[in-house]
SEGUVO-238309 format. One line per 2 residues: their letters; for each residue x, y, z of C-alpha. Coordinates in pm, 1 decimal. Layout:
REM residues N
A = X,Y,Z; ...
***
This chain:
REM residues 314
MD = 11432.8,11281.1,-684.6; 11154.9,11467.0,-504.0
FK = 10794.3,11393.5,-424.6; 10664.3,11625.8,-696.0
QI = 10855.6,11429.9,-960.0; 10720.8,11102.2,-819.0
EY = 10366.0,11237.2,-814.8; 10399.4,11359.1,-1173.6
FI = 10535.4,11024.7,-1292.7; 10250.9,10832.1,-1124.2
AV = 9994.7,11064.6,-1284.7; 10140.3,11006.7,-1633.8
AE = 10177.3,10630.4,-1583.5; 9818.8,10591.8,-1459.6
RR = 9666.8,10800.3,-1738.7; 9905.0,10673.8,-2010.0
SF = 9924.9,11031.5,-2137.8; 10129.6,11345.1,-2064.7
SR = 9849.2,11571.3,-2183.4; 9581.7,11411.0,-1965.7
AA = 9816.2,11406.8,-1666.6; 9907.1,11772.4,-1719.0
EA = 9536.6,11863.6,-1728.4; 9464.0,11666.1,-1410.5
LN = 9761.7,11820.5,-1227.5; 9693.3,12169.6,-1364.2
VS = 10049.6,12212.0,-1490.2; 10187.2,12271.9,-1838.4
QP = 10284.4,11968.9,-2040.9; 10644.6,12091.8,-2096.1
AL = 10689.0,12138.3,-1719.2; 10548.8,11791.0,-1658.5
SR = 10778.1,11634.8,-1920.1; 11078.2,11814.9,-1773.3
QV = 11011.4,11687.8,-1420.1; 10963.3,11328.6,-1538.0
GL = 11283.0,11360.3,-1742.9; 11474.1,11479.3,-1436.4
LE = 11341.6,11178.7,-1244.6; 11457.2,10941.8,-1520.5
TD = 11799.9,11106.1,-1520.8; 11827.2,11073.9,-1144.4
LG = 11731.5,10704.5,-1157.5; 11938.6,10630.0,-1466.9
QH = 11646.5,10446.2,-1627.5; 11381.5,10518.5,-1890.2
LL = 11050.8,10491.0,-1706.1; 10813.4,10560.1,-1996.7
YR = 10810.0,10502.0,-2369.3; 10586.5,10666.9,-2625.6
NG = 10356.9,10479.3,-2862.5; 10087.0,10581.1,-3105.8
RG = 9823.4,10610.7,-2832.8; 10027.2,10788.6,-2564.8
VE = 10285.9,10643.6,-2325.6; 10339.0,10314.1,-2145.2
PT = 10561.7,10234.0,-1844.5; 10881.1,10047.1,-1926.6
EA = 10984.8,9743.8,-1722.9; 11181.8,9978.9,-1495.9
GL = 10879.3,10209.1,-1481.3; 10650.1,9928.9,-1369.5
RF = 10894.2,9832.0,-1096.0; 10935.0,10192.8,-982.7
IE = 10556.2,10243.1,-960.6; 10545.1,10002.2,-663.0
HA = 10817.3,10198.0,-481.9; 10664.5,10533.2,-579.4
QG = 10321.2,10446.9,-441.8; 10477.8,10335.6,-115.1
LL = 10681.7,10657.3,-87.8; 10378.6,10876.4,-152.0
AL = 10177.3,10677.0,102.4; 10450.0,10725.7,363.3
AQ = 10461.6,11099.3,291.2; 10083.4,11122.0,326.4
RA = 10099.3,10927.4,650.0; 10358.2,11172.1,785.5
RE = 10126.9,11464.4,706.4; 9830.5,11292.4,867.7
DL = 10034.4,11197.8,1173.6; 10108.5,11564.7,1240.3
RS = 9749.9,11667.1,1170.3; 9625.8,11398.9,1408.1
MR = 9807.7,11565.1,1698.4; 9493.9,11771.3,1741.7
DT = 9234.6,11651.0,1992.9; 9013.0,11480.6,1735.8
PS = 9191.3,11242.8,1496.6; 9157.9,11355.9,1138.7
GK = 9299.1,11261.2,801.8; 9242.0,10938.1,615.5
VV = 9287.8,10577.8,722.8; 9309.9,10290.9,474.2
IG = 9193.7,9946.6,586.8; 9269.0,9630.2,391.3
LP = 8994.1,9365.6,388.5; 8944.3,9030.8,214.8
PR = 8641.3,9046.3,-20.0; 8418.1,8818.1,191.7
VA = 8488.9,9025.5,502.2; 8443.0,9352.3,313.7
LV = 8100.8,9237.8,191.3; 7958.8,9180.6,538.7
LT = 8166.1,9419.9,751.5; 8195.0,9741.0,546.5
PM = 7844.4,9882.4,616.7; 7883.5,9842.3,994.2
LV = 8244.7,9958.7,990.7; 8179.2,10274.5,789.9
AT = 7872.9,10368.4,996.3; 8057.9,10315.9,1324.9
FR = 8363.8,10502.2,1197.0; 8161.1,10804.5,1084.7
QA = 7992.0,10824.6,1422.2; 8308.3,10783.6,1629.3
LP = 8553.0,10979.9,1409.8; 8354.9,11247.2,1223.2
AA = 8662.3,11456.9,1137.8; 8833.1,11169.8,956.0
SI = 8771.2,10967.1,641.5; 8796.8,10593.8,578.2
AI = 8898.3,10396.4,269.4; 8849.5,10022.5,219.3
AE = 9099.7,9834.3,1.1; 8981.4,9485.8,-98.7
GL = 9213.0,9199.1,-189.0; 9300.7,8842.9,-100.6
ST = 9463.4,8809.0,241.9; 9805.2,8745.0,86.3
QV = 9773.0,9060.0,-125.4; 9642.2,9273.9,160.5
RE = 9930.1,9151.4,378.4; 10178.3,9279.3,118.8
WL = 9998.2,9613.6,111.1; 10036.0,9637.1,487.8
LT = 10406.6,9554.2,470.6; 10468.3,9817.8,200.7
GR = 10260.0,10086.5,368.9; 9974.8,10102.4,117.6
VD = 9723.9,10028.6,396.2; 9739.7,10133.0,760.8
LA = 9586.8,9821.1,913.7; 9415.4,9509.5,787.2
LL = 9196.5,9212.0,864.0; 9350.4,8888.5,737.2
YD = 9264.3,8520.9,730.9; 9527.8,8290.8,881.5
PP = 9832.1,8499.7,784.3; 10180.7,8347.3,810.3
PA = 10404.2,8483.1,1088.5; 10596.7,8800.0,1006.9
PQ = 10834.0,8986.6,1240.7; 10711.7,9317.6,1095.0
LA = 10345.5,9255.1,1185.4; 10148.0,9205.6,1506.6
YE = 9834.6,8989.3,1493.1; 9529.3,8987.8,1719.3
SL = 9269.6,8713.9,1673.5; 8919.0,8857.1,1637.5
FS = 8699.2,8569.0,1523.9; 8720.6,8198.4,1442.7
ED = 8483.3,7967.9,1259.1; 8492.2,7610.6,1137.8
LV = 8582.3,7503.7,788.0; 8333.9,7255.4,642.3
LA = 8297.1,7031.6,338.1; 8005.2,7150.3,123.6
AA = 7818.9,6990.5,-166.5; 7507.8,7085.1,-361.8
PA = 7197.3,6897.9,-236.5; 7122.4,6764.8,-585.9
SI = 7478.7,6654.7,-660.1; 7604.5,6296.9,-666.4
YR = 7815.3,6361.2,-357.7; 7628.1,6249.0,-46.4
LP = 7792.6,6390.3,262.9; 7780.9,6242.1,613.7
RQ = 7744.9,6474.6,911.8; 8121.9,6462.5,969.2
VK = 8424.1,6389.3,751.1; 8765.1,6307.9,893.2
IE = 9058.5,6486.7,731.8; 9207.1,6147.6,639.7
HL = 8895.9,6079.0,426.7; 8890.5,6417.4,253.5
AR = 9081.6,6280.0,-46.0; 8767.6,6084.9,-143.4
YP = 8596.7,6403.2,-259.3; 8683.0,6608.1,-571.7
LI = 8734.4,6965.7,-459.1; 8716.1,7318.3,-594.6
MP = 8981.3,7509.7,-400.0; 9165.7,7840.3,-417.6
SH = 9517.6,7827.6,-558.8; 9831.3,7889.4,-355.5
PH = 9910.3,8118.4,-177.1; 9543.3,8182.7,-87.9
AL = 9509.9,8165.7,292.5; 9241.9,7896.0,287.6
RS = 9441.7,7673.8,50.7; 9760.3,7719.7,252.6
LM = 9576.5,7631.2,573.9; 9425.4,7312.7,428.0
TR = 9757.7,7213.0,273.2; 9930.9,7236.0,613.0
VC = 9657.6,7035.9,786.9; 9642.4,6765.5,518.7
RA = 10019.9,6734.9,490.0; 10036.3,6666.3,863.7
QG = 9781.6,6385.7,813.1; 9952.4,6247.8,502.2
VQ = 9650.6,6337.2,287.5; 9671.7,6440.8,-79.3
LD = 9367.9,6650.2,-178.3; 9191.1,6582.4,-508.3
VV = 9171.6,6939.2,-638.5; 8988.3,6935.8,-972.8
AE = 8961.1,7313.9,-1014.4; 9136.5,7615.4,-864.0
VD = 8936.7,7936.9,-815.6; 9051.6,8216.4,-585.0
AV = 8721.6,8400.7,-529.3; 8507.4,8238.9,-258.6
HT = 8180.4,8352.6,-417.0; 8282.0,8183.5,-744.7
IV = 8370.9,7862.5,-558.7; 8026.7,7875.1,-395.7
EL = 7859.6,7918.5,-734.4; 8049.8,7628.7,-894.4
AS = 7990.0,7397.3,-600.7; 7619.0,7485.3,-599.9
QG = 7599.1,7354.8,-957.4; 7728.3,7014.8,-846.5
HA = 8061.9,7029.8,-1031.3; 8253.4,6919.8,-719.2
CA = 8265.5,6977.0,-345.3; 8430.5,7267.1,-165.8
VL = 8601.7,7331.9,164.7; 8474.5,7666.8,289.1
PR = 8412.7,7863.0,609.2; 8076.9,7759.2,749.5
SA = 7934.4,8111.4,719.8; 7998.6,8108.3,343.5
VQ = 7742.9,7828.2,301.9; 7518.1,7863.8,607.9
GP = 7560.8,8225.3,722.7; 7316.3,8515.3,683.2
HA = 7477.5,8620.3,355.0; 7484.0,8271.8,200.6
ER = 7291.6,8271.9,-129.2; 7291.6,7896.5,-200.8
RF = 7179.2,7587.7,-8.8; 7435.3,7315.6,60.5
DV = 7471.9,6983.7,231.6; 7746.7,7035.8,487.0
AA = 7982.6,6801.7,671.6; 8193.7,6915.6,963.5
LI = 8567.1,6852.2,923.7; 8707.5,6659.1,1218.4
AP = 9020.8,6480.3,1335.9; 9139.6,6748.6,1345.0
RV = 8881.8,7025.7,1347.8; 8999.1,7309.1,1123.8
TN = 8917.7,7673.4,1198.8; 8944.8,7982.1,983.1
DL = 9090.8,8263.8,1196.6; 9027.6,8630.4,1119.1
VL = 9297.6,8853.2,1268.7; 9361.3,9223.4,1301.0
AL = 9708.1,9294.1,1159.2; 9912.8,9600.9,1251.2
PR = 10267.4,9704.6,1154.3; 10524.2,9676.3,1433.2
QR = 10805.2,9889.3,1296.8; 10600.1,10172.5,1144.9
HA = 10465.1,10428.9,1388.6; 10085.7,10425.6,1370.3
TR = 9892.6,10752.4,1354.4; 9643.5,10834.8,1626.0
LA = 9373.7,10783.0,1366.3; 9501.4,10432.3,1285.0
DA = 9515.9,10348.2,1657.3; 9161.7,10479.5,1708.6
TA = 9038.8,10277.1,1411.0; 9202.4,9960.8,1546.0
DL = 9029.0,10014.9,1880.7; 8700.0,10066.0,1696.8
IR = 8743.4,9734.7,1510.8; 8829.0,9553.0,1834.5
GL = 8497.1,9670.6,1977.1; 8280.6,9543.6,1689.9
DL = 8059.0,9241.3,1748.4; 8148.6,9023.9,1451.8
AP = 7954.1,8711.3,1547.8; 7613.5,8823.1,1410.3
LF = 7772.1,8906.7,1074.4; 7900.5,8551.9,1035.9
AT = 7624.3,8376.1,1233.7; 7559.3,8017.8,1124.5
ET = 7330.1,7734.1,1215.2; 7612.8,7584.5,1420.7
PV = 7766.4,7787.2,1707.5; 8104.6,7939.9,1630.7
AP = 8394.1,8019.1,1857.9; 8342.1,8338.8,2062.1
KT = 8538.0,8648.9,1990.0; 8877.4,8668.2,2158.4
VR = 9144.2,8932.5,2147.8; 9489.8,8789.0,2189.1
KT = 9827.7,8870.9,2045.3; 9980.7,8602.0,1829.0
KA = 10351.7,8544.9,1829.2; 10506.5,8646.7,1501.9
***
């Protein structure tokens, strides 16, 4: 197995065609087929099967794709690490962001990055915190911002920003909210919530389990913007970060009740790999993120916790 064979296999699997992959790679189709065949022989598995429209990955092929992408990412990181030994960091850094963070942070992040690191390029990979965390563990991203990630010995966390979770309901709905709702009373309200293992759902499950509360979840939706839309139509209530319903990017009006006894906060952390040597570019990007003023991006009508930078035990 060599990296050329892996690269060729990924190209064929993504394009579902030897001919299209050969054209993209600028190699002959027989040479491409031969290299993929050698890879299959080395692995002792058929990775692709032909159909009337081209080729499709086999079950073994689908499993190998995950490993192959990680191997290619590690090889690229090794190249960039050596290139970054020059005075000005260069190469490419990949940052994993949850969609809600990407929406508000990406313009500032890209502009600041281009100004501070003009010889380098930046890529933003969007996914739920649980998905982005897996990407960080497998090397598909270099660093990430995550909401309330579970401890992991392979990752180091630094808290960047915290905000309250609130109970939200549409003003015209039948659900009249007080100014505050105790966690023990949260079961009175039908909720639209993300499914497990979404970070927000996992956080609320831990808090409610400690209080002996069983949530009345009537619908599970993983995308926060879709939860906001459904709740705004009065279908049910929602537990959301305050900025999602009262921040500068909020697109709907809601009645909001603070969650108390206990207060619940949504923590955004910078996550970095412990056991994988970071490139100078990744280190410079992490420092850049630490210096960003996140509060105005998530500003709400109610003051939020100030930015802190602290390492969390993993």
